[in-house]
Each structure stands twice: as C-alpha cells, then as structure tokens.
N, C-alpha and C positions, 0 to 999 in steps of 0.2 A: 819827088824833088821838083816836078813841074809846078805843083800847087804852091810850094814854098817860094819859088822864083816869081810866080804870078803875084802873090801877096807882096813880095819885095818890090816888084816893079810898080805896084799900086801904092807903095809907101805905107802899107798896113803892117807896121813893124812887129807888133805883138803877135798877130796872126802868122806872119812869116816865121817868127822865132818858134812858135808852137809847132808849125808844120816841119821846120827843119829838125826839131827834136824828134818828131815822129819818124822822119826819114832816116836819120842816123841810127835810130833804135832798130829799124827794120833792115837797114843795109849797112851794117857795121864794117863790112869789108870793102865798101865802095869809096875809094879815095876822092872821087869827084864830088860825092855828097858832102864829105868832110870839108873839102876845099870851098865849096859854095857856102857852107855854113860859116866857116872861118872868115871868108871874105865879107859876108854879111855882117858878122860881128865886128870886123875891123872898121866897117863903115858906120855901123849903128849901135854898137855895144860898148860896154865899159872895158877897161883893161882886164878886170877880173873875168868877165864873160869870155873875152878872147883867150885868156890863159886857160880857162876851163875847157874850152873846145879843143885847144891845142893839146892839152894833157890827155883828154879822152881819146883823141885821134891817135896819139902816141901809144896809148895802152891797147888799142884795138889793132894797130899795125895793118892798115888797109893795103890790099894788093890788087884791087881791080879799079876800073874806071878809065875812060879814054885818055883824058888829060893826065891823070895820075900815072898811068903806065908809060905814056910818052916821056914824061919828065923822069920818072924813077928808073927807067931802063936805058936812058941816055948814058952813054959811056962816060961822058964828062961829069956825070953826077953820081958815079959809083960809090963814092965815099959818104954821100949824104945820108943822114938819119931821117926818120919819119917826120920829125918836126921841121927839119930844113926843107924836105920835099913839099910839105904842106905850105910853107911860106912861099916857096918858089912857084908852086901851082897857083896860089892865090894871086900872085902878080900877073899871071897870064890868063886867068879866068875872066871873061867879059862880064860886065855888070848888066843885068837884065833891064831892058827899057820898055 
C-alpha cells in the first residue's frame, strides 16, 4: 500500500491505480487498503470505478486494518454494513502528500 500512496502523492494516477489493484488482490481482508483505494477513486476516478471498488470491498467483507477496526468496532456504528463503513473510513483517511 505504501507504493500506491507514493504514486498517488506524486499524481501518477495510472501507476497508483495499478498498485492499488495489486494491494487489494494480496490483502483482501485489510479494510485500510480498500479504504485508501476507494478514497483514491473518489478523488481521481469515475463513478463507475468508485462503484466497482465499493462492490468488491463489500464482497470480500474486510475485517482488519487500524482505521477499519476503529470505525467498525465503535459501538455507535454497530448497525453499519461494509459499504457504509467503507464510506465512513474514507472520510477519515488522510490524503497522502
């Protein structure tokens, strides 16, 4: 994920997208990876790309990741589904600079 964020910070969009795809293929259970990829697509992708990432994340149902667990295990978020957690995490994930 570090390489993906590096390319994102350098505004190398195609390379960042390529590396984000590699990251989520290897770490399907890491919600932080899905969150970073989704936030990247929110800022740089089309609505279709955003929907694709969200749908893939929902299908894999991630359970790990520092930010992901903090949001998902918060008692006030107990009713939220995977897609809602993804959106909430994306609002709190910082943009790499």
